[in-house]
C-alpha positions as CSV (number, residue, x, y, z in Angstrom):
1,X,-25.9,-59.0,-6.7
2,X,-25.6,-62.6,-5.6
3,X,-26.9,-62.4,-1.9
4,X,-24.8,-64.2,0.8
5,X,-27.7,-65.8,1.9
6,X,-28.1,-68.1,-1.0
7,X,-25.9,-70.9,0.8
8,X,-28.0,-70.7,3.8
9,X,-31.2,-71.0,1.9
10,X,-30.1,-73.8,-0.1
11,X,-28.9,-76.0,3.1
12,X,-32.3,-75.3,4.6
13,X,-34.2,-76.7,1.8
14,X,-31.9,-79.7,0.9
15,X,-30.0,-80.4,4.1
16,X,-26.5,-81.8,3.4
17,X,-27.4,-83.5,0.1
18,X,-26.7,-82.9,-3.5
19,X,-28.5,-79.3,-3.6
20,X,-25.9,-77.9,-1.4
21,X,-22.8,-79.3,-3.2
22,X,-24.5,-78.3,-6.6
23,X,-25.4,-74.5,-5.6
24,X,-21.6,-74.5,-4.2
25,X,-20.3,-75.7,-7.3
26,X,-22.2,-73.1,-9.1
27,X,-21.0,-70.0,-7.0
28,X,-17.6,-71.2,-7.4
29,X,-18.2,-71.4,-11.2
30,X,-19.8,-67.8,-11.2
31,X,-17.1,-66.3,-9.3
32,X,-14.1,-67.7,-11.2
33,X,-15.7,-66.8,-14.4
34,X,-16.4,-63.2,-13.1
35,X,-12.7,-63.0,-12.0
36,X,-11.3,-64.1,-15.4
37,X,-13.7,-61.9,-17.2
38,X,-12.9,-58.8,-15.1
39,X,-9.0,-59.9,-15.5
40,X,-9.5,-59.7,-19.5
41,X,-11.7,-56.6,-18.8
42,X,-8.9,-54.7,-16.8
43,X,-6.4,-55.8,-19.3
44,X,-8.2,-53.6,-22.2
45,X,-9.6,-51.0,-20.1
46,X,-8.8,-47.3,-20.9
47,X,-10.0,-44.7,-18.3
48,X,-12.1,-41.9,-19.4
49,X,-10.2,-38.7,-20.5
50,X,-13.2,-36.8,-19.8
51,X,-16.9,-36.7,-18.4
52,X,-18.5,-36.4,-22.1
53,X,-20.4,-39.9,-21.6
54,X,-22.8,-37.7,-19.2
55,X,-22.9,-34.9,-21.8
56,X,-26.6,-34.6,-23.0
57,X,-27.0,-33.8,-26.9
58,X,-29.0,-30.6,-26.3
59,X,-27.9,-27.6,-24.1
60,X,-31.5,-26.1,-24.2
61,X,-33.5,-29.0,-22.8
62,X,-34.2,-28.8,-18.9
63,X,-36.6,-30.7,-16.8
64,X,-37.8,-29.7,-13.4
65,X,-36.9,-32.5,-10.9
66,X,-38.7,-31.1,-8.2
67,X,-37.9,-29.4,-4.6
68,X,-36.0,-31.2,-1.7
69,X,-35.1,-29.9,1.5
70,X,-31.8,-31.0,1.2
71,X,-29.5,-31.8,-2.0
72,X,-26.5,-33.9,-1.3
73,X,-24.0,-33.9,-4.5
74,X,-21.6,-37.2,-4.1
75,X,-22.2,-40.5,-2.0
76,X,-18.6,-41.2,-1.0
77,X,-17.5,-41.7,2.6
78,X,-19.2,-38.6,3.7
79,X,-22.2,-37.9,1.4
80,X,-23.3,-41.4,2.3
81,X,-23.4,-40.7,6.0
82,X,-25.0,-37.4,5.6
83,X,-28.0,-39.3,3.5
84,X,-28.6,-41.5,6.0
85,X,-28.4,-39.2,9.2
86,X,-30.7,-36.8,7.7
87,X,-33.3,-38.9,6.3
88,X,-33.5,-40.1,10.1
89,X,-36.0,-36.8,10.2
90,X,-39.2,-38.3,8.7
91,X,-40.4,-34.7,7.2
92,X,-37.3,-34.0,5.4
93,X,-36.8,-34.8,2.0
94,X,-33.4,-35.6,0.5
95,X,-32.2,-35.8,-2.7
96,X,-28.8,-37.9,-3.0
97,X,-27.2,-37.4,-6.4
98,X,-24.4,-39.7,-7.2
99,X,-22.5,-40.1,-10.8
100,X,-21.7,-43.8,-10.4
101,X,-23.7,-46.9,-10.2
102,X,-24.0,-49.6,-7.5
103,X,-20.8,-51.8,-6.4
104,X,-21.0,-55.5,-7.5
105,X,-19.6,-58.9,-6.6
106,X,-16.2,-58.3,-8.1
107,X,-15.6,-55.0,-6.0
108,X,-16.8,-56.8,-2.9
109,X,-13.7,-58.8,-3.0
110,X,-11.0,-57.5,-1.0
111,X,-8.1,-58.9,-3.3
112,X,-9.4,-57.2,-6.3
113,X,-8.8,-53.8,-5.0
114,X,-6.3,-52.6,-7.6
115,X,-7.9,-54.5,-10.7
116,X,-11.2,-52.6,-9.8
117,X,-9.1,-49.4,-10.3
118,X,-9.1,-50.3,-14.2
119,X,-13.0,-49.9,-14.3
120,X,-15.8,-47.5,-14.4
121,X,-15.4,-47.3,-10.7
122,X,-12.6,-45.1,-11.0
123,X,-12.9,-41.7,-12.5
124,X,-9.2,-42.1,-13.9
125,X,-8.1,-38.7,-13.4
126,X,-4.3,-38.2,-14.0
127,X,-2.0,-35.5,-12.8
128,X,-0.4,-32.9,-15.1
129,X,3.1,-33.6,-16.0
130,X,5.3,-33.4,-13.0
131,X,8.7,-32.2,-12.1
132,X,9.7,-33.6,-8.8
133,X,8.0,-36.8,-8.4
134,X,6.3,-39.5,-10.5
135,X,9.2,-38.9,-13.0
136,X,9.4,-42.6,-13.7
137,X,5.8,-42.4,-15.1
138,X,4.4,-42.0,-18.7
139,X,4.6,-38.4,-19.4
140,X,5.6,-37.7,-15.9
141,X,2.1,-38.0,-15.0
142,X,0.7,-39.5,-11.7
143,X,-2.7,-41.5,-11.5
144,X,-5.2,-40.0,-9.2
145,X,-7.9,-42.6,-8.6
146,X,-11.2,-41.6,-7.3
147,X,-14.2,-44.1,-6.6
148,X,-17.3,-43.5,-8.8
149,X,-20.2,-45.5,-7.1
150,X,-22.6,-45.1,-4.5
151,X,-20.0,-45.5,-1.7
152,X,-17.4,-43.3,-3.5
153,X,-13.9,-44.7,-3.0
154,X,-14.8,-46.8,-0.2
155,X,-15.9,-49.4,-3.3
156,X,-12.1,-49.3,-4.6
157,X,-10.1,-48.4,-1.6
158,X,-7.5,-50.4,0.6
159,X,-9.9,-50.9,3.1
160,X,-8.0,-49.4,6.0
161,X,-9.8,-47.8,8.9
162,X,-7.2,-45.5,10.2
163,X,-8.7,-42.5,12.2
164,X,-5.4,-40.3,12.6
165,X,-3.5,-39.2,15.7
166,X,-5.2,-37.3,18.6
167,X,-2.6,-34.8,18.0
168,X,-3.8,-34.0,14.1
169,X,-6.9,-33.2,15.2
170,X,-5.6,-31.0,17.9
171,X,-3.4,-29.3,15.4
172,X,-6.7,-28.4,13.4
173,X,-8.2,-26.9,16.7
174,X,-4.7,-24.8,17.2
175,X,-5.5,-23.3,13.8
176,X,-8.9,-22.0,15.0
177,X,-11.2,-24.8,14.5
178,X,-12.1,-25.7,18.1
179,X,-14.9,-27.8,17.4
180,X,-12.7,-30.3,15.5
181,X,-10.4,-30.8,18.5
182,X,-9.6,-34.7,19.1
183,X,-12.1,-34.8,22.0
184,X,-14.7,-32.9,20.0
185,X,-14.4,-35.4,17.1
186,X,-13.7,-38.9,19.1
187,X,-17.7,-39.1,19.8
188,X,-18.3,-39.3,16.2
189,X,-15.8,-41.6,15.4
190,X,-17.4,-43.8,18.3
191,X,-21.2,-43.3,17.0
192,X,-19.8,-44.3,13.4
193,X,-18.2,-47.7,14.6
194,X,-18.8,-51.3,15.0
195,X,-15.5,-52.3,16.4
196,X,-14.3,-55.6,17.9
197,X,-14.3,-55.6,21.4
198,X,-11.7,-58.8,21.2
199,X,-9.9,-60.8,18.5
200,X,-8.6,-64.5,18.1
201,X,-6.3,-66.0,20.3
202,X,-2.8,-66.5,19.5
203,X,-3.0,-63.0,17.5
204,X,-1.5,-60.2,19.2
205,X,-4.0,-57.6,18.6
206,X,-4.6,-54.4,21.1
207,X,-8.3,-52.8,21.2
208,X,-8.6,-50.2,23.7
209,X,-12.7,-50.4,23.9
210,X,-13.1,-47.1,25.9
211,X,-12.5,-45.2,22.7
212,X,-14.5,-47.3,20.5
213,X,-17.8,-47.9,19.7
214,X,-19.8,-51.0,19.0
215,X,-23.3,-50.0,17.8
216,X,-22.3,-48.0,14.8
217,X,-23.1,-48.9,11.0
218,X,-19.5,-49.0,10.1
219,X,-18.1,-52.5,10.4
220,X,-14.5,-52.8,11.6
221,X,-12.7,-56.1,11.6
222,X,-9.0,-56.9,11.4
223,X,-7.3,-58.4,8.1
224,X,-7.6,-61.6,7.4
225,X,-5.9,-64.0,6.7
226,X,-2.6,-63.8,8.3
227,X,0.3,-63.6,6.1
228,X,3.2,-65.5,6.3
229,X,5.1,-62.5,6.4
230,X,3.2,-61.0,9.4
231,X,4.6,-62.5,12.4
232,X,8.0,-61.5,10.9
233,X,7.1,-58.0,10.6
234,X,5.5,-57.7,14.1
235,X,8.5,-59.1,15.4
236,X,10.8,-56.8,13.9
237,X,9.1,-53.9,15.2
238,X,9.3,-55.4,18.6
239,X,13.1,-56.3,18.0
240,X,13.5,-52.4,17.1
241,X,11.5,-51.3,20.6
242,X,8.0,-50.6,19.2
243,X,4.9,-51.8,20.7
244,X,1.8,-53.7,19.1
245,X,-0.8,-50.7,20.0
246,X,-4.2,-49.8,19.3
247,X,-3.4,-47.6,16.1
248,X,-7.3,-46.4,16.4
249,X,-6.9,-45.1,20.0
250,X,-5.1,-41.8,19.3
251,X,-2.0,-43.1,18.0
252,X,1.6,-42.9,19.6
253,X,4.2,-44.8,17.8
254,X,3.7,-48.4,17.4
255,X,2.5,-51.0,14.8
256,X,-0.7,-53.4,14.6
257,X,-2.9,-55.7,12.5
258,X,-4.8,-53.6,9.7
259,X,-8.2,-52.5,11.0
260,X,-10.4,-52.9,8.0
261,X,-13.9,-52.4,6.8
262,X,-14.5,-56.2,5.8
263,X,-17.5,-58.3,6.8
264,X,-16.5,-62.2,6.3
265,X,-14.2,-61.6,3.7
266,X,-15.9,-59.1,1.8
267,X,-15.7,-55.5,1.6
268,X,-17.9,-53.4,3.5
269,X,-18.4,-49.9,1.9
270,X,-20.0,-46.7,3.0
271,X,-22.9,-47.7,0.8
272,X,-23.5,-51.0,2.7
273,X,-23.3,-49.3,6.1
274,X,-25.1,-46.3,5.3
275,X,-27.2,-46.1,2.2
276,X,-28.4,-49.6,1.8
277,X,-30.4,-49.5,5.3
278,X,-31.7,-46.2,4.2
279,X,-32.5,-46.7,0.7
280,X,-36.1,-47.8,1.2
281,X,-36.8,-44.4,3.2
282,X,-39.7,-42.8,1.4
283,X,-37.9,-39.4,2.1
284,X,-34.5,-40.3,0.5
285,X,-34.4,-40.1,-3.3
286,X,-31.5,-41.4,-5.0
287,X,-30.3,-40.8,-8.5
288,X,-27.4,-42.9,-9.5
289,X,-25.3,-42.5,-12.8
290,X,-26.3,-38.7,-12.6
291,X,-23.6,-35.8,-13.2
292,X,-24.0,-32.6,-11.4
293,X,-22.8,-29.9,-13.6
294,X,-23.7,-26.5,-11.9
295,X,-24.5,-25.1,-8.5
296,X,-27.7,-22.9,-8.8
297,X,-26.6,-19.8,-6.7
298,X,-29.0,-16.9,-7.0
299,X,-28.4,-13.6,-5.0
300,X,-25.5,-15.5,-3.1
301,X,-27.7,-18.2,-1.7
302,X,-27.6,-21.7,-3.4
303,X,-31.0,-22.8,-4.5
304,X,-30.4,-26.2,-6.3
305,X,-28.2,-28.2,-8.8
306,X,-28.6,-28.8,-12.3
307,X,-27.4,-32.5,-13.4
308,X,-27.6,-34.6,-16.3
309,X,-29.0,-38.0,-16.3
310,X,-29.6,-40.4,-19.2
311,X,-29.2,-37.6,-22.1
312,X,-31.1,-35.0,-20.5
313,X,-30.9,-32.2,-18.1
314,X,-32.7,-31.6,-14.8
315,X,-32.9,-28.9,-12.6
316,X,-33.6,-29.9,-8.8
317,X,-34.2,-27.2,-6.1
318,X,-33.4,-27.3,-2.3
319,X,-35.3,-25.5,0.5
320,X,-32.9,-25.8,3.1
321,X,-29.3,-26.5,1.7
322,X,-27.1,-27.9,-1.0
323,X,-24.1,-29.9,0.4
324,X,-21.5,-30.8,-1.7
325,X,-19.6,-34.2,-1.0
326,X,-18.0,-34.9,-4.3
327,X,-14.2,-35.2,-2.9
328,X,-11.5,-33.3,-2.8
329,X,-10.9,-33.1,-6.9
330,X,-14.8,-33.1,-7.9
331,X,-15.9,-30.8,-5.1
332,X,-13.5,-28.0,-5.8
333,X,-14.3,-28.4,-9.8
334,X,-18.1,-28.0,-9.2
335,X,-17.7,-25.0,-7.0
336,X,-15.2,-23.3,-9.7
337,X,-17.8,-24.4,-12.6
338,X,-20.3,-22.5,-10.2
339,X,-18.7,-19.0,-9.7
340,X,-17.1,-20.0,-6.4
341,X,-13.2,-19.8,-6.7
342,X,-10.0,-17.8,-7.2
343,X,-11.4,-14.8,-9.2
344,X,-8.5,-14.4,-11.9
345,X,-8.6,-18.0,-12.5
346,X,-12.4,-18.2,-13.0
347,X,-12.4,-15.0,-15.2
348,X,-9.7,-16.6,-17.6
349,X,-12.2,-19.5,-18.3
350,X,-15.0,-16.8,-18.8
351,X,-16.8,-17.7,-15.3
352,X,-18.7,-15.1,-13.8
353,X,-17.5,-14.7,-10.1
354,X,-19.9,-15.1,-7.3
355,X,-17.3,-15.6,-4.6
356,X,-13.9,-15.2,-4.6
357,X,-12.2,-17.9,-2.6
358,X,-9.3,-20.1,-2.8
359,X,-11.0,-23.1,-3.8
360,X,-8.4,-25.8,-5.2
361,X,-5.5,-23.9,-4.1
362,X,-4.0,-25.9,-1.5
363,X,-4.3,-29.5,-2.2
364,X,-2.2,-31.8,-0.1
365,X,-1.9,-35.5,-0.3
366,X,0.5,-38.2,1.4
367,X,3.4,-39.1,-0.9
368,X,4.2,-42.7,-1.0
369,X,6.9,-45.6,-2.5
370,X,6.7,-49.4,-2.3
371,X,10.0,-51.1,-1.8
372,X,10.3,-54.7,-2.9
373,X,11.5,-57.6,-0.6
374,X,12.4,-61.6,-1.5
375,X,12.0,-64.1,1.4
376,X,12.8,-67.6,1.8
377,X,9.4,-68.4,1.9
378,X,7.8,-70.7,-0.2
379,X,5.3,-69.1,-3.2
380,X,1.7,-70.3,-2.9
381,X,0.6,-71.7,-6.0
382,X,-3.2,-72.6,-6.5
383,X,-5.6,-72.8,-9.4
384,X,-8.2,-69.9,-9.1
385,X,-10.8,-72.4,-8.2
386,X,-9.0,-73.2,-4.8
387,X,-8.9,-69.5,-4.0
388,X,-12.5,-69.1,-4.8
389,X,-13.6,-71.9,-2.7
390,X,-11.8,-70.3,0.1
391,X,-13.3,-67.1,-0.4
392,X,-16.8,-68.2,-0.3
393,X,-15.8,-69.4,3.3
394,X,-14.5,-66.0,4.1
395,X,-10.8,-67.1,4.0
396,X,-7.8,-67.1,1.7
397,X,-6.0,-65.1,-0.8
398,X,-9.0,-63.5,-2.2
399,X,-10.3,-62.4,1.1
400,X,-7.0,-60.6,1.9
401,X,-7.5,-56.6,2.5
402,X,-6.0,-55.4,-0.7
403,X,-2.7,-53.9,0.1
404,X,-3.1,-53.8,4.0
405,X,-2.0,-56.7,6.3
406,X,-0.5,-54.4,9.0
407,X,0.7,-51.2,9.8
408,X,2.9,-48.9,11.8
409,X,3.3,-45.3,12.8
410,X,6.4,-43.8,13.4
411,X,8.1,-40.2,14.1
412,X,11.2,-39.0,12.7
413,X,13.5,-36.3,13.9
414,X,11.8,-34.1,11.1
415,X,8.6,-33.7,12.9
416,X,9.2,-31.5,16.2
417,X,5.6,-31.6,17.6
418,X,5.5,-34.5,20.4
419,X,3.1,-37.6,19.7
420,X,2.7,-36.8,16.1
421,X,3.8,-39.5,13.8
422,X,5.0,-38.3,10.1
423,X,5.8,-41.7,8.5
424,X,3.4,-44.9,8.1
425,X,5.0,-48.2,6.9
426,X,2.6,-51.1,5.5
427,X,3.2,-54.6,5.0
428,X,2.1,-55.7,1.9
429,X,2.2,-59.4,2.0
430,X,2.4,-62.1,-1.0
431,X,-0.7,-64.4,-1.2
432,X,1.0,-66.1,-4.1
433,X,-1.1,-66.1,-7.4
434,X,-4.4,-65.1,-6.1
435,X,-4.1,-62.0,-8.2
436,X,-2.7,-60.9,-11.2
437,X,-0.2,-57.9,-11.4
438,X,-1.8,-54.8,-12.9
439,X,0.7,-52.4,-11.3
440,X,2.3,-50.9,-14.6
441,X,-1.1,-50.1,-15.6
442,X,-2.0,-48.9,-12.4
443,X,0.6,-46.4,-11.9
444,X,1.1,-45.7,-15.4
445,X,4.9,-46.8,-15.1
446,X,7.0,-46.3,-18.3
447,X,8.5,-49.7,-19.7
448,X,11.8,-49.1,-18.3
449,X,10.7,-48.1,-15.0
450,X,8.3,-51.2,-14.5
451,X,11.3,-53.6,-15.5
452,X,13.8,-52.1,-13.5
453,X,11.8,-51.0,-10.4
454,X,9.6,-54.2,-9.8
455,X,12.4,-56.7,-11.3
456,X,12.2,-59.9,-9.1
457,X,13.5,-63.5,-9.1
458,X,10.8,-65.8,-10.1
459,X,12.5,-68.3,-7.7
460,X,11.7,-66.2,-4.6
461,X,8.5,-65.4,-2.9
462,X,8.4,-61.3,-3.0
463,X,6.6,-59.1,-0.8
464,X,6.2,-55.3,-0.4
465,X,6.3,-52.6,2.3
466,X,4.6,-49.3,1.4
467,X,6.1,-46.3,3.0
468,X,4.2,-43.0,3.4
469,X,5.2,-39.4,4.2
470,X,2.2,-38.3,6.6
471,X,2.3,-34.6,7.1
472,X,2.5,-33.1,3.6
473,X,4.5,-29.9,3.7
474,X,4.1,-29.4,-0.5
475,X,0.8,-27.9,-1.5
476,X,-1.0,-28.5,-5.3
477,X,-3.8,-27.3,-7.2
478,X,-7.0,-28.3,-8.7
479,X,-8.0,-26.0,-11.6
480,X,-10.4,-25.8,-14.2
481,X,-9.4,-26.9,-17.7
482,X,-12.2,-25.1,-19.2
483,X,-15.9,-23.9,-18.5
484,X,-17.1,-27.4,-19.5
485,X,-18.2,-29.5,-16.7
486,X,-17.8,-32.2,-19.1
487,X,-13.7,-31.5,-19.3
488,X,-11.9,-33.2,-16.4
489,X,-10.0,-30.7,-14.0
490,X,-6.5,-30.0,-14.1
491,X,-4.7,-31.9,-11.1
492,X,-0.9,-30.7,-10.0
493,X,-0.2,-32.5,-6.8
494,X,3.1,-30.7,-7.0
495,X,4.8,-33.2,-4.3
496,X,8.2,-32.5,-2.9
497,X,8.2,-28.8,-3.4
498,X,8.3,-27.5,-0.1
499,X,11.0,-25.2,0.4
500,X,12.7,-26.9,3.7
501,X,12.6,-30.2,1.8
502,X,10.9,-32.0,4.9
503,X,8.8,-34.1,2.7
504,X,11.7,-35.9,0.6
505,X,13.6,-36.1,4.0
506,X,10.8,-37.6,5.7
507,X,10.4,-40.2,3.3
508,X,14.1,-40.7,3.2
509,X,14.1,-41.1,6.7
510,X,11.3,-44.0,6.5
511,X,13.5,-45.6,4.1
512,X,16.2,-45.8,6.5
513,X,13.6,-47.2,9.4
514,X,12.7,-50.0,6.9
515,X,16.1,-50.7,6.4
516,X,16.9,-51.0,10.0
517,X,13.6,-53.3,10.4
518,X,14.9,-55.7,7.5
519,X,18.2,-56.3,9.6
520,X,16.2,-57.4,12.8
521,X,16.4,-60.9,14.0
522,X,12.6,-61.7,13.4
523,X,13.0,-60.4,9.7
524,X,16.2,-62.3,9.3
525,X,14.5,-65.6,10.1
526,X,12.9,-65.6,6.6
527,X,15.8,-64.3,5.1
528,X,14.3,-60.7,4.0
529,X,16.5,-59.2,1.2
530,X,15.7,-55.7,-0.5
531,X,15.3,-55.9,-4.1
532,X,17.2,-52.8,-4.9
533,X,15.9,-50.6,-7.5
534,X,17.7,-50.5,-10.8
535,X,16.0,-47.3,-12.2
536,X,17.7,-46.0,-15.1
537,X,17.7,-42.4,-13.9
538,X,19.4,-43.5,-10.7
539,X,21.9,-46.2,-12.0
540,X,24.8,-44.0,-12.0
541,X,24.5,-43.1,-8.1
542,X,26.0,-45.2,-5.3
543,X,23.4,-47.9,-4.3
544,X,21.5,-47.2,-1.1
545,X,23.0,-43.9,-0.6
546,X,20.9,-40.5,0.5
547,X,21.4,-39.3,-3.3
548,X,20.4,-42.7,-4.8
549,X,17.2,-43.1,-2.5
550,X,16.1,-39.6,-3.3
551,X,16.4,-40.1,-6.9
552,X,14.2,-43.3,-6.4
553,X,11.7,-41.0,-4.6
554,X,11.5,-38.5,-7.2
555,X,11.2,-41.6,-9.8
556,X,8.5,-43.5,-8.3
557,X,7.1,-41.6,-5.2
558,X,3.5,-40.7,-6.0
559,X,0.3,-39.3,-4.2
560,X,-1.2,-42.4,-2.3
561,X,-4.8,-41.3,-3.2
562,X,-5.7,-39.2,0.3
563,X,-6.2,-36.0,-1.1
564,X,-7.1,-33.5,1.0
565,X,-7.5,-29.5,1.7
566,X,-9.1,-28.1,-1.9
567,X,-11.5,-26.5,-0.1
568,X,-10.3,-26.3,3.7
569,X,-11.6,-24.7,6.5
570,X,-10.5,-21.4,6.9
571,X,-10.0,-20.5,3.1
572,X,-13.2,-21.9,1.7
573,X,-15.5,-22.9,4.7
574,X,-15.9,-22.1,8.3
575,X,-16.0,-24.2,11.0
576,X,-19.7,-25.5,10.5
577,X,-18.3,-26.4,6.7
578,X,-20.7,-23.4,5.3
579,X,-19.2,-21.8,2.3
580,X,-17.8,-18.3,3.0
581,X,-20.1,-15.8,1.6
582,X,-22.8,-18.0,-0.1
583,X,-25.7,-18.9,1.7
584,X,-27.4,-22.5,2.2
585,X,-24.2,-24.2,0.9
586,X,-21.9,-26.6,2.7
587,X,-19.0,-28.8,2.0
588,X,-18.5,-31.9,3.5
589,X,-15.7,-34.4,2.3
590,X,-11.9,-34.6,2.6
591,X,-11.6,-31.2,0.9
592,X,-12.4,-29.6,4.4
593,X,-9.3,-31.1,6.0
594,X,-6.9,-28.1,6.7
595,X,-3.8,-30.5,6.7
596,X,-3.4,-34.1,5.9
597,X,-3.8,-36.5,9.0
598,X,-1.4,-39.5,10.4
599,X,-3.7,-41.9,9.0
600,X,-6.1,-42.7,5.8
601,X,-9.0,-40.4,5.1
602,X,-12.0,-43.0,4.9
603,X,-12.6,-43.0,8.7
604,X,-12.2,-39.2,9.3
605,X,-14.7,-38.6,6.4
606,X,-17.3,-40.7,7.9
607,X,-16.4,-38.8,11.0
608,X,-17.1,-35.6,9.3
609,X,-20.3,-37.0,7.9
610,X,-21.6,-38.1,11.5
611,X,-20.5,-34.6,12.8
612,X,-22.0,-32.4,10.0
613,X,-25.0,-34.3,10.0
614,X,-25.6,-33.2,14.0
615,X,-24.6,-29.9,13.1
616,X,-27.1,-29.5,10.7
617,X,-29.5,-31.0,12.6
618,X,-29.2,-28.7,15.8
619,X,-29.0,-25.7,13.2
620,X,-32.4,-26.5,12.4
621,X,-33.4,-27.1,15.7
622,X,-34.2,-31.0,15.5
623,X,-32.6,-34.1,17.1
């Protein structure tokens, strides 16, 4: 990676003369070439359909990789935290195994979030064909992006830092998990955070310092630069009576500039926050590009793992615990491959059943759709070189945090629990030609869907609004395709299938909220107009009617990459995240969430890492 300190060093050596300008020009050249190269690669890229890139030629060969106190499988939002915190204990040796590699200069660019999904940093999972959502996608299959890197999905996500609502965690507690109430998890959010205590004058941002940390490793800032649409969006919310709030202070209804994990216009991943400061510790061994194929379980006790690396198999042993942090898809797959899962399903794949648990049986995800709008603002049109020059100063369109500029949380009449918002509405601004549009490929859209859903007037500035239903009542599954660890699992989100139709009705209410929003004086100032979807499947329905919108939802509604619940507390793990019936084995990632949260999962996953690290230390009697 080109370090940020290059420019500083050059200034010290050359003052303000030729050297600085030359170095700056070289950096601009480098990033301009990098971005164009990645555009070319993305256009040609095809996602893996399996994990056979990791498969050794010989099944018989196996090498002893030694014994560690703890083995952590997966270095995402949670695994990265645990690796850091456990190696604070000098006499604990930790092995961290990650299938991906290190992030690079391209993934650091916030505006390149979507394009990064068209690379090896994304596992490239796809759902099985759907019957109730993703109908406008090729073969009715929803993309299911998951990060593959040290830092996991934090290397390719939308950078939003969103804890969730107070009531969401209290709902967990009411299910019997008292240690996960809001009051019990708040200290761990604070421990993780380096949250701003104030922000720039002239920007209406609310920060409740009493509920935030300032000394944690995870840097939180507010999205920059401010888009042209942002003041109108905030003003429109205020016109409707919604306040600007601190959306990370427990959340009532309200709106805010988007808190993000960025630093000086660059992505700030879990790798940067937790792994990088710890990777030189002698008691942390990191194995990247390594694929765990099985948990070794003897006498109902986890004793180690088998993994593939560079064409060979290795076996590593754990004297204390194995902790699986592979995320809602890969964690469920690994447990089932290892004999922990639904008995009938495992037997059908000829897998010896060690523990009959409902692994993979309660997949939940937020469902989302995107609406397009035109405005009378002038479309920004610059050369890529200009955007790069701005980016190197930490500003401009390339520094914009992916799809998040501002977001609000709202409660529909469908959710009857008080102070429990069930809808999120996100402003996705237009920064001109700073990036190229790969939405057709990323969303797996059919040609007809892409042409009619995103059809735009080239003479008008277009921006987007994302709408998420937050309280998923529908449940799906993760199941094995075979007993081979190199076959991708079968992912069935099964969205919009709840018997009371709460999920589709919630999203329909969210659309109604947005339609009211664009009629406010603030939004009318920029002549906001809905670009009405012209989807073939919905063309015979009355435009903007309930039937029309529900047709649109089924055509383009999709999981928004917030999967949870496949190893949920109460079904697969206990309150201390120990797998039922198997000693020395824990699961720690979003798969343990018993319900979806009012917000994005990254911040809660970091919290889980902080909390479980303390639980583990306490269990072994150390501080």
